[in-house]
C-alpha positions in Angstrom: 90.2 -25.3 119.2 90.3 -28.4 121.6 88.1 -28.5 124.7 90.1 -27.4 127.9 91.3 -30.0 130.1 88.7 -30.4 133.0 90.3 -30.6 136.5 89.0 -31.7 139.8 90.9 -30.5 142.8 91.3 -32.7 145.9 93.0 -31.3 149.0 91.9 -30.9 152.6 93.5 -27.6 152.7 91.5 -24.8 151.2 94.4 -22.3 150.7 96.1 -25.2 148.8 93.2 -25.7 146.6 92.8 -22.0 146.0 96.4 -21.9 144.9 96.2 -24.7 142.5 93.1 -23.0 141.0 94.9 -19.8 140.5 97.8 -21.6 138.9 95.8 -23.7 136.5 92.9 -21.3 135.6 95.5 -18.8 134.1 95.9 -21.5 131.2 93.6 -21.2 128.3 93.5 -25.0 127.9 92.8 -25.8 131.5 89.4 -25.4 133.3 88.9 -26.3 137.3 85.4 -27.8 137.3 85.2 -28.6 141.0 86.9 -28.9 144.5 86.7 -31.6 147.3 88.2 -31.7 150.7 88.2 -35.4 151.2 88.6 -38.4 149.2 85.0 -39.5 149.7 83.7 -36.4 148.2 86.3 -36.7 145.5 84.9 -40.0 144.4 81.4 -38.8 144.1 82.3 -35.5 142.3 84.4 -37.6 139.9 81.5 -39.6 139.0 79.4 -36.7 138.7 81.5 -34.2 136.9 83.6 -36.8 134.9 86.7 -34.5 134.8 89.7 -35.3 132.7 92.1 -35.0 135.5 91.8 -35.5 139.3 94.5 -33.5 141.2 94.7 -35.7 144.2 96.2 -35.0 147.7 97.1 -38.2 149.7 96.6 -37.5 153.4 93.0 -36.3 153.9 90.1 -37.0 156.3 87.0 -39.5 155.7 88.9 -41.1 153.0 92.5 -40.9 151.8 93.7 -40.2 148.5 95.0 -43.6 147.8 91.7 -45.3 148.4 90.0 -42.5 146.5 92.2 -43.0 143.6 91.5 -46.8 143.7 87.8 -46.2 143.5 88.0 -43.7 140.8 90.1 -45.6 138.5 88.2 -48.8 139.1 85.6 -47.2 136.9 86.6 -48.7 133.4 84.3 -46.4 131.6 86.1 -45.2 128.4 87.5 -41.5 128.9 87.2 -41.9 132.7 89.3 -39.5 134.9 93.0 -40.0 135.2 94.4 -39.1 138.8 97.5 -37.1 139.2 98.9 -37.4 142.8 100.4 -34.4 144.3 101.7 -34.7 147.8 104.2 -33.1 150.2 105.4 -36.5 151.3 108.3 -38.0 149.4 107.6 -41.5 150.6 108.2 -44.8 148.6 105.1 -46.4 150.2 102.9 -43.6 149.0 104.5 -43.7 145.5 104.0 -47.4 145.0 100.6 -47.5 146.7 99.5 -44.7 144.2 100.7 -46.6 141.2 99.2 -49.7 142.2 95.9 -47.9 143.0 96.0 -46.7 139.4 97.4 -43.2 139.5 98.7 -41.9 136.2 101.0 -39.5 137.7 102.9 -38.5 140.9 104.4 -35.3 141.7 105.7 -33.5 144.9 104.5 -30.2 146.0 107.8 -28.6 145.9 107.9 -28.5 142.2 107.2 -25.3 140.1 103.7 -23.9 138.9 105.1 -24.9 135.5 105.6 -28.3 136.6 102.0 -28.6 137.7 100.7 -27.2 134.5 102.5 -29.4 132.1 101.9 -32.5 134.4 98.2 -31.9 134.2 98.4 -31.6 130.3 100.6 -34.8 130.1 98.2 -36.9 132.2 95.2 -35.6 130.3 96.9 -36.8 127.1 97.0 -40.2 128.6 100.8 -40.6 128.7 101.2 -40.9 132.4 104.0 -39.0 134.3 106.2 -39.4 137.3 108.8 -36.8 138.4 112.3 -38.0 137.0 113.9 -38.8 140.3 110.8 -40.7 141.2 110.9 -42.7 137.9 114.3 -43.9 138.6 113.3 -45.1 142.1 110.2 -46.9 140.5 112.3 -48.7 138.1 115.3 -49.6 140.5 112.7 -50.9 143.1 110.8 -53.1 140.7 113.9 -54.2 138.8 116.1 -55.2 141.8 116.2 -58.9 142.7 113.2 -59.5 145.0 111.5 -56.4 143.9 108.8 -58.1 141.9 109.1 -61.8 141.6 108.0 -63.4 138.2 104.2 -63.7 138.1 102.6 -66.9 136.7 99.8 -64.7 135.1 102.4 -63.4 132.6 101.7 -65.7 129.8 97.9 -65.3 129.9 98.2 -61.5 130.4 100.4 -61.0 127.5 99.2 -63.7 125.2 97.5 -61.2 122.7 100.6 -59.1 122.2 102.5 -59.5 119.0 106.4 -60.0 119.3 106.9 -56.4 118.4 104.3 -55.2 121.0 106.0 -57.3 123.5 109.3 -55.6 122.6 108.0 -52.1 123.0 106.3 -53.2 126.3 109.8 -54.1 127.5 111.4 -51.0 126.3 108.6 -48.9 128.0 109.3 -50.7 131.2 113.0 -49.8 130.9 112.0 -46.0 131.0 112.7 -45.6 127.3 110.9 -42.5 125.7 109.2 -42.9 122.3 112.1 -41.3 120.6 114.4 -43.7 122.2 112.3 -46.8 121.3 111.9 -45.5 117.8 115.8 -45.5 117.5 116.2 -49.0 118.8 113.6 -50.4 116.6 114.6 -48.3 113.6 110.9 -47.0 113.1 109.1 -43.7 113.3 107.8 -42.2 116.6 104.4 -42.2 115.1 104.7 -46.1 114.7 105.9 -46.4 118.4 103.0 -44.4 119.5 100.6 -46.8 117.6 102.3 -49.8 119.1 102.2 -48.2 122.8 98.4 -47.4 122.2 97.7 -51.1 121.2 99.8 -52.6 124.2 97.8 -50.5 126.6 94.5 -51.4 125.0 95.2 -55.0 124.9 96.3 -55.1 128.4 93.7 -52.9 129.8 96.1 -50.2 131.0 95.5 -46.6 131.2 99.1 -45.2 130.4 102.9 -45.9 130.2 103.2 -45.6 134.1 100.8 -48.5 134.6 102.6 -50.4 131.7 105.9 -50.2 133.7 104.2 -51.5 137.0 102.5 -54.2 134.9 105.7 -55.4 133.2 107.7 -55.8 136.4 104.8 -57.3 138.4 104.1 -59.8 135.7 107.5 -60.8 135.0 107.7 -59.4 131.6 110.9 -57.7 132.5 113.0 -59.7 135.0 114.8 -58.2 138.0 118.1 -56.9 137.0 117.1 -57.4 133.3 
């Protein structure tokens, strides 16, 4: 049996943290290892406890969730925590700031308990997750003319990618699933997973969400392309 997913809860509202704990600890494969009421405490606890996933609120005292996410993900230690942002506020500035800070997922608090449990599992697997409606918003914003100008760092940043890996990155950036990529490239899903893993490793990215941001910000995928 695999070890349970270790989760750190970060929210300035005690009742909210308690609710999340109740939802998550019902699951046999998830363990809540700690709670923090502000971003500064979250950073120190993430370093000490080494959870698999940090469930992070945005608006908090002392240090907000976006800066806390940036500090946690700046630690490049292998197996470091993935951050899942969970917020009440459906705001583009929060969404894009969270992704640029290194968050692996972004959900709204109006989702269901099942959504939360599945999101924790997905992020723990290193796949990255954004609510479907938000995914479309991310892609449309980065892809629109002027949304993300070509970056001169592109050639250097992607120099180690093979032509097939670059093709996979472009498909990931378009929002394609592994199954859809496999269909386009006429290969098995296992092969696609291998390519995606290699792309992430070569580019120093945590997950597919970060790959989408990288591809548009570095001009791998052109606006409207």
